[in-house]
Legacy VTK file of the C-alpha trace (Angstrom):
# vtk DataFile Version 3.0
C-alpha trace
ASCII
DATASET POLYDATA
POINTS 319 float
-13.902 9.119 -5.138
-10.452 7.593 -4.556
-8.012 6.593 -7.289
-5.398 3.902 -6.760
-2.438 3.670 -9.147
-0.709 0.356 -9.900
1.786 0.747 -12.734
2.993 -2.863 -12.402
-0.283 -4.724 -11.916
-0.046 -8.469 -11.301
-1.941 -11.730 -11.215
-1.265 -12.866 -7.657
-1.285 -16.552 -6.798
-1.166 -17.386 -3.093
-0.637 -21.021 -2.076
-0.587 -22.709 1.332
2.232 -25.237 1.758
2.625 -26.790 5.242
6.213 -27.127 6.521
7.675 -25.520 3.438
11.345 -26.404 2.907
13.493 -25.511 -0.097
14.558 -28.594 -2.064
11.672 -30.796 -0.905
8.522 -31.896 -2.732
5.308 -30.427 -1.312
1.561 -30.497 -1.887
-0.525 -27.351 -1.930
-3.420 -27.501 0.558
-5.085 -24.238 -0.495
-4.651 -21.696 -3.268
-6.122 -18.420 -4.478
-5.718 -16.297 -7.601
-6.564 -12.598 -7.538
-5.766 -9.327 -9.247
-2.808 -7.832 -7.421
-0.222 -5.149 -7.031
-0.294 -2.802 -4.038
-2.701 -0.268 -5.534
-5.117 -3.020 -6.552
-4.955 -4.534 -3.050
-5.730 -1.111 -1.566
-8.662 -0.682 -3.973
-10.038 -4.084 -2.910
-9.838 -3.112 0.766
-11.429 0.291 0.126
-14.271 -1.411 -1.746
-14.826 -3.735 1.222
-15.032 -0.658 3.474
-17.701 0.890 1.242
-15.499 3.591 -0.284
-15.946 4.717 -3.914
-12.729 3.705 -5.677
-11.307 3.218 -9.161
-8.135 1.178 -9.702
-6.033 2.491 -12.551
-2.594 1.719 -13.964
-1.003 -0.291 -16.746
-1.994 -3.804 -17.853
-0.740 -5.991 -20.697
-1.637 -9.081 -22.673
-3.637 -12.132 -21.670
-2.641 -11.804 -18.021
-3.821 -8.192 -18.022
-7.162 -9.327 -19.473
-7.479 -11.935 -16.724
-6.736 -9.284 -14.091
-9.582 -7.154 -15.450
-11.933 -10.166 -15.356
-11.060 -10.853 -11.726
-11.667 -7.230 -10.746
-15.019 -7.328 -12.553
-15.951 -10.422 -10.549
-15.138 -8.519 -7.331
-17.053 -5.456 -8.571
-13.964 -3.274 -8.208
-14.111 -0.487 -10.780
-10.979 -0.215 -12.917
-9.546 1.756 -15.828
-6.147 0.483 -17.025
-4.342 1.450 -20.188
-3.093 -1.431 -22.366
0.564 -1.823 -23.368
2.555 -4.434 -25.277
3.764 -7.600 -23.564
2.123 -9.464 -20.700
1.456 -8.428 -17.111
3.391 -10.253 -14.430
2.375 -13.166 -12.235
3.471 -13.179 -8.589
3.609 -16.178 -6.275
3.260 -16.078 -2.475
3.931 -19.310 -0.588
2.408 -19.329 2.903
3.325 -21.962 5.503
0.204 -22.317 7.696
2.170 -24.167 10.376
4.528 -21.250 11.038
2.872 -18.214 9.434
5.998 -17.604 7.363
5.620 -16.538 3.746
7.872 -16.460 0.705
7.158 -14.113 -2.209
8.424 -14.637 -5.762
7.614 -11.690 -8.040
8.114 -11.284 -11.778
9.437 -8.023 -13.199
6.501 -7.198 -15.460
6.347 -5.836 -19.030
8.694 -3.101 -20.213
6.875 0.169 -20.826
7.820 2.805 -23.402
7.907 6.585 -22.756
4.779 7.009 -24.879
2.976 4.440 -22.684
3.776 6.498 -19.599
2.646 9.687 -21.331
-0.666 8.026 -22.200
-1.089 6.948 -18.606
-0.497 10.470 -17.280
-3.240 11.727 -19.599
-5.608 9.026 -18.340
-4.736 9.696 -14.689
-5.350 13.431 -14.941
-8.643 12.767 -16.713
-9.757 10.463 -13.895
-8.461 12.905 -11.273
-11.184 15.388 -12.229
-13.574 13.293 -10.123
-11.170 12.275 -7.349
-10.553 13.585 -3.840
-7.484 11.407 -3.161
-5.032 9.311 -5.159
-2.941 6.443 -3.793
0.264 5.671 -5.716
1.619 2.315 -4.603
4.013 -0.477 -5.485
6.926 -0.898 -7.852
7.624 0.844 -11.134
7.579 -1.324 -14.263
10.752 -1.852 -16.301
11.296 1.123 -18.596
9.976 3.752 -16.169
12.446 6.278 -14.772
12.872 6.367 -10.969
11.350 9.865 -10.818
8.102 8.840 -12.519
6.097 8.804 -9.283
7.374 12.310 -8.591
6.012 13.333 -11.993
2.607 11.824 -11.145
2.508 13.509 -7.729
3.363 16.900 -9.245
0.691 16.471 -11.921
-1.934 15.578 -9.338
-0.907 18.503 -7.125
-1.453 20.831 -10.090
-5.124 19.750 -10.252
-5.642 19.820 -6.489
-5.644 16.069 -5.745
-3.575 15.025 -2.688
-1.542 11.840 -3.036
-0.610 9.017 -0.682
2.679 7.332 -1.625
3.638 3.750 -0.735
6.746 2.505 -2.531
10.437 2.002 -1.814
13.980 2.744 -2.954
14.819 5.575 -5.325
11.180 6.043 -6.457
10.344 6.721 -2.795
13.168 9.211 -2.255
12.436 11.091 -5.487
8.700 10.925 -4.880
9.121 12.587 -1.497
10.637 15.637 -3.198
7.328 16.153 -5.025
5.595 16.638 -1.644
2.986 13.884 -1.363
0.264 14.475 1.205
1.131 11.282 3.104
3.891 8.704 2.769
3.187 5.235 4.209
6.201 2.867 4.076
6.741 -0.217 6.194
9.769 -0.449 8.493
12.126 -1.893 5.857
11.092 0.683 3.251
11.486 3.501 5.781
14.959 2.327 6.804
16.005 2.375 3.169
14.542 5.850 2.636
16.177 7.518 5.649
19.449 5.596 5.379
19.814 3.851 8.743
18.601 0.730 10.529
16.094 1.152 13.344
17.594 -0.244 16.544
16.601 2.253 19.268
13.129 2.849 20.780
12.852 6.347 19.309
14.016 5.454 15.803
10.541 5.153 14.262
9.553 8.590 15.552
12.803 9.995 14.186
12.104 8.282 10.875
8.706 9.913 10.381
10.359 13.257 11.169
12.951 12.523 8.488
10.311 11.542 5.927
8.482 14.813 6.524
11.796 16.638 6.266
12.335 14.945 2.880
9.094 16.439 1.553
5.997 14.574 2.761
3.303 16.579 4.531
2.568 13.648 6.865
4.304 10.294 7.412
3.284 6.922 8.823
5.589 3.902 9.227
3.716 0.612 9.562
4.834 -2.554 11.332
3.292 -5.907 12.260
2.224 -4.477 15.640
0.822 -1.159 14.363
2.385 2.122 13.287
4.190 5.299 14.267
2.929 8.497 12.664
3.640 12.205 12.353
0.345 13.736 11.280
-1.194 17.191 11.205
-0.349 20.484 9.537
2.784 22.556 10.132
3.532 23.278 13.780
0.441 21.303 14.778
1.973 18.017 13.599
1.922 15.416 16.356
3.645 12.078 16.852
1.481 9.048 17.581
2.036 5.352 18.131
-0.826 2.912 17.507
-0.394 -0.731 18.505
-2.402 -3.938 18.703
-1.493 -7.391 19.965
-0.718 -9.210 16.706
-3.189 -11.911 15.701
-2.048 -15.392 14.704
-1.857 -14.848 10.955
-3.390 -16.901 8.182
-1.297 -14.790 5.787
0.259 -11.358 6.261
0.623 -10.441 2.563
-0.959 -7.032 2.013
-1.519 -6.037 5.656
0.109 -2.660 4.982
-2.256 -2.132 2.042
-5.228 -2.824 4.316
-3.826 -0.373 6.883
-3.644 2.386 4.287
-7.209 1.686 3.125
-8.561 1.799 6.673
-6.699 4.986 7.531
-7.813 6.755 4.357
-11.449 5.677 4.725
-11.532 7.072 8.273
-9.773 10.275 7.211
-12.322 10.798 4.426
-15.111 10.350 6.977
-13.649 13.192 9.048
-12.825 11.049 12.064
-10.308 12.243 14.699
-6.708 11.346 13.936
-6.542 8.802 16.775
-9.519 6.967 15.300
-8.014 7.087 11.794
-4.848 5.410 13.073
-6.797 2.875 15.145
-8.946 1.913 12.169
-5.901 1.594 9.942
-4.211 -0.726 12.441
-7.430 -2.727 12.914
-7.758 -3.190 9.152
-4.140 -4.289 8.856
-4.572 -6.809 11.659
-7.897 -8.152 10.363
-6.493 -8.632 6.877
-3.974 -11.164 8.236
-6.917 -13.482 8.966
-7.616 -13.984 5.262
-5.925 -15.865 2.457
-5.441 -13.052 -0.049
-4.065 -9.494 -0.001
-6.490 -6.647 0.599
-9.289 -8.913 1.872
-11.251 -7.518 4.838
-14.323 -8.262 6.923
-15.615 -4.817 8.027
-17.639 -6.302 10.906
-14.497 -7.913 12.321
-12.577 -4.654 11.860
-15.111 -2.921 14.117
-14.476 -5.510 16.821
-10.717 -4.928 16.633
-10.772 -1.109 16.719
-11.293 -1.092 20.495
-8.229 -3.279 20.972
-5.907 -0.735 19.346
-3.960 1.481 21.741
-3.161 4.968 20.424
-0.713 7.201 22.313
0.800 10.595 21.695
4.583 10.520 21.678
7.077 13.144 22.723
9.111 14.516 19.823
12.279 12.440 19.306
15.560 13.836 20.533
17.463 12.926 17.385
17.220 15.582 14.699
15.370 14.645 11.534
LINES 1 320
319 0 1 2 3 4 5 6 7 8 9 10 11 12 13 14 15 16 17 18 19 20 21 22 23 24 25 26 27 28 29 30 31 32 33 34 35 36 37 38 39 40 41 42 43 44 45 46 47 48 49 50 51 52 53 54 55 56 57 58 59 60 61 62 63 64 65 66 67 68 69 70 71 72 73 74 75 76 77 78 79 80 81 82 83 84 85 86 87 88 89 90 91 92 93 94 95 96 97 98 99 100 101 102 103 104 105 106 107 108 109 110 111 112 113 114 115 116 117 118 119 120 121 122 123 124 125 126 127 128 129 130 131 132 133 134 135 136 137 138 139 140 141 142 143 144 145 146 147 148 149 150 151 152 153 154 155 156 157 158 159 160 161 162 163 164 165 166 167 168 169 170 171 172 173 174 175 176 177 178 179 180 181 182 183 184 185 186 187 188 189 190 191 192 193 194 195 196 197 198 199 200 201 202 203 204 205 206 207 208 209 210 211 212 213 214 215 216 217 218 219 220 221 222 223 224 225 226 227 228 229 230 231 232 233 234 235 236 237 238 239 240 241 242 243 244 245 246 247 248 249 250 251 252 253 254 255 256 257 258 259 260 261 262 263 264 265 266 267 268 269 270 271 272 273 274 275 276 277 278 279 280 281 282 283 284 285 286 287 288 289 290 291 292 293 294 295 296 297 298 299 300 301 302 303 304 305 306 307 308 309 310 311 312 313 314 315 316 317 318
């Protein structure tokens, strides 16, 4: 079983607005409401791929209750603790004429130290039946930047490897706790390693740096695929996996779909090249849907053969 952690769960509203322009009046041509937050999106994608998954985290108020109802309707198992306040609502505005999207996210409810302590107890209880845990997304107001590091250390103590997908200081501090895999996008990786990627070898150098900062393996995702440093110790190998990008319906959550596809293939014991190809195929296929974490497994299978996976030489720049 896989656990996904979303400490700042959200009610996501995605709307389609043709030729979106700030300051103008527009009409929505399509809309969708769904339970959201990165860990929830990953759980949705894992469920679509047939993986056993439980979404856990923190929910609050009437919006939190609605999030649970939506997950029930999707038959995604969940186990959130309740806190005071109200969970956030996020808005994504997609322009179908250009593929561009604008995201407007609320901060979410403020959590108290005792709330976080209760969640750690719940997480470790659930971890007794888990083989992997994905920790993803932003921390809620009130949580210290090292809280993900605390969760990773706790899960390590009970033998559950973690996959980390966040940004900023929570990412840097989380890396020190030695997650099994870290999976940022390009912008998140640039922030973590402290420089902008401008040269062809920068992504390979970045995954080296992320491993040097504490991760056992590292993957940086992009719209065209990913660059990865995967394996154990001296056997770690650099790979690049790419696909010709599809014309997107919406690209919100494509990185979440990548992580779900990669983890599902890894759990099935597939070769690393296939794990990366299936992750990239899932990320690409998810852009064809109006809603984060939504996948059609049959279409994923068609895309896997279009993914090109290559071994890379180690970068010249030191990590």
